[in-house]
N, C-alpha and C positions, 0 to 999 in steps of 0.2 A: 504494500500500500504506500510505500515511500515514493514510488514513481508517480502515483496519481496525485500526491500532495503538491507537486510542483506545477501541475497543470490544473487550471481552474475551470475549464470548459469554454472554449473559444466559439463554439457554435451552439445554436439553440434549435430545439425541436419540440413542438407541442404534441402531446399524446393524450388520447381519451382513455380513461379507465372504464371498467365495466359499469361502474355507477354513473357514468356520463360526465364525471368531473374531469376537467382538463388539467394536465400536469405539464408544467414547463420544465423540460429537461435540458441540461447543458451537456455538450459532447466535447471530448478532447481527443486529439490525434497525437498518439505517442509512438514514435518509431522505436522498436525493440529488436534485440537479437537474443537467441537462446544459445547457451554455451555448447550444447550438443550439435547445433546447426548454425555455426557462425556465418555461413555463406548465404543463408536464407534471410531475406528482409521481411520482417513481420511488423504489423501495425496493431497496437493495442488501442482499442476505442473504449474510452472511459465514459460511462453514461451516469451523470449525476441527477438526482431528483426522484429516484424510486425507493430510497431508504437512506439510512445513515451512511452506509458505505456505498461507493460507486459500483455500478455493474461493469465488469470488465469483459470485453469481447476481443478475442485475438483472431486476426485474420491475415491471410497472405494475398488478399486482393490488392490490386493497384489501380488507382485512378489518377488522372492529372490533377484533379481538384481534391484537396483534403476534406473540404466540407461535404462534397458529394459522397466521398468514401464513408465518412462518419455517419451520414444520414442513411445511406444504403445499408450498411452493416446493422445499424440499430433497428431500422424498419424490418429487415429480414428476420432478425432475431425475435423481435416482438411479435411478428406474424407467426413465426414458428411456435412461440410460447402460447399464443392464443389457441393454436391448433392442439397443442398438448393439453391445455386446460379443457378444451371441448371434449377430447377423447376421455379424459379423466372423469368428467361430468357424466358422459354417456355410460361409461363402465359402471359408475356408482349407481346411476339411475336404473339401469337394467340389470343390476347385480351380476355383472360379468367379471368380477374380480378373480374368481376361482374357475373361470372358464378355460378349459384346456382342450387341446386337440383330441385327446383320448375320449373326452366326453362327447365330442362331435362324432367320433367313430362309433361309440357305443349307441348313441341316439340313432345314427343312420342304420346301424345293424338292427336295432329294435324296430324301427319303422319298416324296414325291408321284411323282417320276420312277420310283423303284424299284417302288412299288406298281403304277404303270401298266404297267411292263415285266413284272412277275410276272403280272398279270391277262392281259396280252396273250399271254404264253407259255402260261399255263394254258388260255386260250381257243383258242390255236393247236393245242395238243395234242389238245383235244377235237375240233376240226374235222379235224385230220390223222387221228385215229383213225377218224372217220366216213368220211373220204375213202378211207382204207386198206381199211376193211371193204367199201366199194362196189367198189373196184378188185379185191379178191380174190374178191368174189362174181361178177364178170364173167367170170373165167377159169376 
């Protein structure tokens, strides 16, 4: 967090929360390099305004304009975050937290078995009716 203390947010972006309240975020462009990959130029985008600590987004994207890069990275991440929240909400709403592939297979197997039995019973009733008519016609 020492790096973000030097940068105070050169760019501004307004974001709407779920509640409809607008938040004025400040963005900083911070060039960084990792020790393991000194040849790669990375950009740390610090987003201030979502909490006490800034949100840090690391990217290898390059733009001519620093402001455009900061805005693009922040918007993409926030869009991704909204999608994650949407799926989390749907999983909780439909109680799909413990939904596993094996349950899908077992349910499929159950419905196949059930449909086979129903078709067999239906077919048996038709054959039985035909057999019953033949028997009653004999006597």
